[in-house]
C-alpha positions in Angstrom: -74.0 -243.9 22.2 -75.4 -240.5 21.0 -72.5 -240.0 18.7 -72.9 -243.4 17.0 -76.7 -242.8 16.6 -76.1 -239.3 15.2 -73.6 -240.5 12.6 -75.9 -243.3 11.6 -78.8 -241.0 11.2 -76.7 -238.6 9.2 -76.0 -241.3 6.6 -79.7 -241.9 5.8 -80.8 -240.2 2.6 -84.3 -239.1 3.8 -85.4 -237.6 0.5 -84.4 -240.8 -1.4 -86.1 -243.0 1.2 -89.3 -241.0 1.0 -89.1 -241.1 -2.8 -88.6 -244.9 -2.7 -91.7 -245.3 -0.5 -93.7 -243.1 -2.8 -92.5 -245.1 -5.8 -93.4 -248.4 -4.2 -96.8 -247.1 -3.3 -97.4 -245.9 -6.8 -96.2 -249.2 -8.3 -98.6 -251.1 -6.0 -101.5 -248.9 -7.0 -100.6 -249.1 -10.7 -100.4 -252.9 -10.6 -103.7 -253.3 -8.8 -105.7 -250.9 -10.9 -104.3 -252.0 -14.2 -104.8 -255.7 -13.3 -108.4 -255.0 -12.2 -109.1 -252.8 -15.2 -107.9 -255.4 -17.6 -110.1 -258.0 -15.8 -113.2 -255.9 -16.1 -112.5 -255.1 -19.7 -112.3 -258.8 -20.5 -115.7 -259.4 -18.7 -117.3 -256.4 -20.5 -116.0 -257.4 -24.0 -117.0 -261.0 -23.5 -120.6 -260.3 -22.2 -121.4 -257.3 -24.4 -119.6 -258.0 -27.7 -119.3 -261.8 -27.3 -115.5 -261.7 -28.0 -112.7 -263.5 -26.2 -109.6 -261.3 -25.7 -106.9 -263.8 -24.9 -104.1 -261.3 -25.2 -105.3 -259.3 -22.2 -103.7 -261.9 -19.9 -100.4 -261.2 -21.5 -101.0 -257.4 -20.9 -101.8 -258.1 -17.2 -98.5 -260.0 -16.9 -96.6 -257.1 -18.6 -98.2 -254.8 -16.0 -96.8 -256.9 -13.2 -93.4 -257.1 -14.8 -93.3 -253.3 -15.2 -94.2 -252.9 -11.6 -91.5 -255.3 -10.4 -89.0 -253.5 -12.6 -89.9 -250.1 -11.2 -89.7 -251.4 -7.6 -86.3 -252.9 -8.3 -85.1 -249.6 -9.9 -86.4 -247.7 -6.8 -84.4 -250.0 -4.5 -81.3 -249.6 -6.7 -81.6 -245.8 -6.5 -82.1 -246.0 -2.7 -78.9 -248.1 -2.5 -76.9 -245.6 -4.5 -78.4 -242.9 -2.3 -77.2 -244.6 0.8 -73.7 -245.0 -0.7 -73.5 -241.4 -1.8 -74.7 -239.7 1.4 -72.8 -238.4 4.4 -69.8 -240.2 5.9 -70.5 -243.4 3.8 -69.4 -241.5 0.7 -66.0 -240.8 2.2 -65.5 -244.4 3.4 -66.7 -246.2 0.2 -65.4 -243.7 -2.4 -61.8 -243.1 -1.1 -59.8 -243.7 -4.3 -60.1 -241.5 -7.4 -61.4 -244.4 -9.5 -64.2 -245.3 -7.1 -65.3 -241.6 -7.0 -65.5 -241.6 -10.8 -67.4 -244.9 -10.8 -69.8 -243.5 -8.2 -70.4 -240.4 -10.3 -70.9 -242.5 -13.4 -73.4 -244.8 -11.6 -75.3 -241.8 -10.3 -75.4 -240.2 -13.8 -76.6 -243.5 -15.4 -79.3 -243.8 -12.8 -80.3 -240.2 -13.2 -80.5 -240.7 -17.0 -82.6 -243.9 -16.6 -84.9 -242.0 -14.1 -85.5 -239.1 -16.6 -86.1 -241.5 -19.4 -88.6 -243.5 -17.4 -90.3 -240.2 -16.3 -90.9 -239.4 -19.9 -92.2 -242.9 -20.6 -94.5 -242.7 -17.7 -95.8 -239.4 -18.9 -96.6 -241.0 -22.3 -98.4 -243.9 -20.5 -100.3 -241.4 -18.4 -101.5 -239.6 -21.6 -102.6 -242.9 -23.2 -104.4 -244.0 -20.1 -106.2 -240.6 -19.8 -107.6 -241.2 -23.4 -108.6 -244.7 -22.6 -110.3 -243.6 -19.3 -112.2 -240.9 -21.2 -113.5 -243.3 -23.8 -114.4 -245.9 -21.1 -116.2 -243.2 -19.1 -118.0 -242.0 -22.2 -119.3 -245.5 -23.0 -120.1 -246.1 -19.3 -122.3 -243.0 -19.4 -123.9 -244.1 -22.7 -124.8 -247.5 -21.1 -126.2 -245.8 -18.0 -128.5 -243.7 -20.1 -129.6 -246.7 -22.0 -130.3 -248.6 -18.8 -132.6 -245.8 -17.5 -134.4 -245.0 -20.7 -134.9 -248.6 -22.0 -133.5 -247.6 -25.4 -130.6 -249.0 -27.4 -127.1 -247.9 -28.4 -126.5 -247.9 -32.1 -122.8 -248.9 -32.9 -123.1 -248.8 -36.7 -121.2 -245.5 -36.7 -118.2 -247.4 -35.4 -118.4 -249.9 -38.3 -114.9 -249.3 -39.6 -112.9 -249.4 -36.3 -114.8 -252.4 -35.0 -114.6 -254.2 -38.4 -118.4 -254.7 -38.6 -119.7 -255.6 -42.1 -123.2 -255.0 -43.2 -123.4 -257.9 -45.6 -122.0 -260.6 -43.3 -123.9 -263.9 -43.4 -126.2 -264.5 -40.5 -124.7 -267.9 -39.5 -121.4 -266.3 -38.5 -120.6 -264.7 -35.2 -120.2 -261.0 -35.4 -120.1 -258.0 -33.1 -123.6 -256.8 -32.2 -124.4 -253.5 -33.9 -127.2 -252.5 -31.5 -126.9 -252.9 -27.7 -129.9 -252.8 -25.6 -130.3 -252.4 -21.8 -130.2 -256.1 -21.0 -126.8 -256.5 -22.6 -125.3 -253.5 -20.9 -126.6 -254.4 -17.5 -124.7 -257.7 -17.4 -121.2 -256.3 -17.2 -121.9 -253.4 -14.9 -122.8 -255.5 -11.9 
């Protein structure tokens, strides 16, 4: 009994198992925070700027698909880790061709992992910039709320596509936001 349990425990790739659990935890946190952040962005843009962003729902679905893909990749790497660890390696990869196939599959998964690590680093840099801008505007709105003054967005005329000489009967992005408009989306 002790011999069977010991051989079974020797086949478990603990490092890969812990990495998979960390990956699944990260995927869950990523999906939840990105979905919630996109929902709050839709509410803020709708209440403050009076714009409907329909494409945000597609972005939310892309976040969920990315999360599911990362979870599936984590499980595939865990499966390869089980096959390439301990006595299982000698039972599964007996022939020369199967050993080469196992090495190729490990190399492909390592390449995919390094590529995705680079992509996630780029996503992290992008989200840091977005979070900084969001925090900057959050603090601007907090200061407006306490001082009963307004935020002048005319300096952002070009990026927001705001025109000075737009007819008054068309809907446009408000150029000046006062405390009553910023209070709506913060609650």
